[in-house]
N, C-alpha and C positions, 0 to 999 in steps of 0.2 A: 363225665361225659363231656366232650364237646360235640355241637350237633349244626350243622349248617348245609346249605346248598350247594354242590360241588360248582355249578356252574357260576354261581354268583359272588361264593363264599359269604353270603348272608346268613345270619345266625337264624336259626327256625326253633321252634317249641316240640316238644316232646310228643303233644296232639299228632304230630303229622307222622311220628312213628306207629304210635297207638293204630292210626287210620288204616296202616297196612298190616296191623297184627303184629308187631314188635312190640313185647313186654322189656321193660327196662327198670330194674330196681337198683338202688345203691344199697348193699351190704356190709356190715362191720367185717375186717378182715381177722378178727380175733374171733368172731361168733357168727360164722356164716352157714355151718351145716345144717342147723335146725331150718334154715329157710330153703336150703336145699332138697332137706327131706320132705319140705309141704309141698315145693314144686314137683317132686317125683309123684308124690301121691295123685297132685292136681291134674297132672298132665301125663302120666304115663310112662315116666322114665323108669328103665329097670336098673341101670349100669352107669357108673361113674368112673372117671380116670382123671389122671392128670398128664397135661401136655405142655411144653416146653421146646421155647425153640430162641436160637440166640445164635450169635455169627461164629463160634466156635462149632457148633452141630454140623457133621457132616452131611454135605449134599443140602445145604439151608436152601438154598437157590432154587434147586429141584421141588423141593417140600413146597416153597411159596409159589412157585409158578403153578402149580396145580389149582389155586384158588384166585390168581389174580384176572382171569377171566370171566366173563358176566356169566353165572350158573345158578342153578337151586339144587334142592335137595327135596327128597321125597320124605324127608323127618325133619324137626323142627333142629335149626343149631343152636345151642346151648353153651354159653361160657361165662363161667365167671372167673374176672380177670385177678390173680391172687398178685402177679407182680407186673412191670413192663405196661407197654403199650399195644394196641393195634388198629385196625382202620376199617370199617365195615361200610361199602359203598352201598346203599340199599336203594330198590327202585319205589320212588313215590307213585300214587296213582295215577298222576298225571306224565307218567315217564321220567319223569327229571330224577337224578341222584341225590339222594340224601349223603352226606358224608358223616357219620359216626364214628369220633374217635374214643376209645374204650381206653380205662386205665385201670389200676389196681382197687377193687371196691365195687367196680361196675359189672352187674347180671344184666347180659343181653340175651334175648332167645328170638331168633329169627324164624319164623316160622315155616314149616315145609310149603314148599312150592312156590315162595317168593325170590325173585332175582335180586341176586347180589353179588358183590366181590368180595375179596379180603386181604390186604396187603400189613404188613409189617410197619411200625414208624422207621424213621433214620437211626434209631437205637438197635433196632432188628432184635427186638428179646421182647417174649411175651410169655408169662406162666398162667397157664389156667386149667380150672376143672370143667371139665365136658360132662354133661349128662347126656344118656341116649336110651331108646326107646328098643331099639335092636343093637345086640353085641356086635354086630358087624361093623355099626358106626354110618358115616355120613357116606355118599357117593354122589360126587357132582355130577350134573347133567348141565353141559355147557349149553348155551344158546346159541343157536346157528342162524 
């Protein structure tokens, strides 16, 4: 994970993420399921899937455009990155943006009701395990 302030590109520590309720862990790619099962029990997640975004995916831009604007979800957004990378911009307590670049081995939990946005990196490729409390998944609510 790479973590910085978006406005200044200055590095920050993971304590800033914790202050807004974001959970971050580094997991082994060859033995992550036990940690995900623990998280399911601790936080009440009931379903798991894998999502993959890549340049050959039809309508990749349309899919990505749903998450580029500032939004929140009424459920936690949980992603464990299996391959590739992605960028979360997350609102700090003082309103500034924290930029979090996640890569293979990174687990991030963006808590419900926290404003954020998501982008792919220039490679436009990510493969993630997602956990949900509801089989319907996340519905973005955009900030107006």
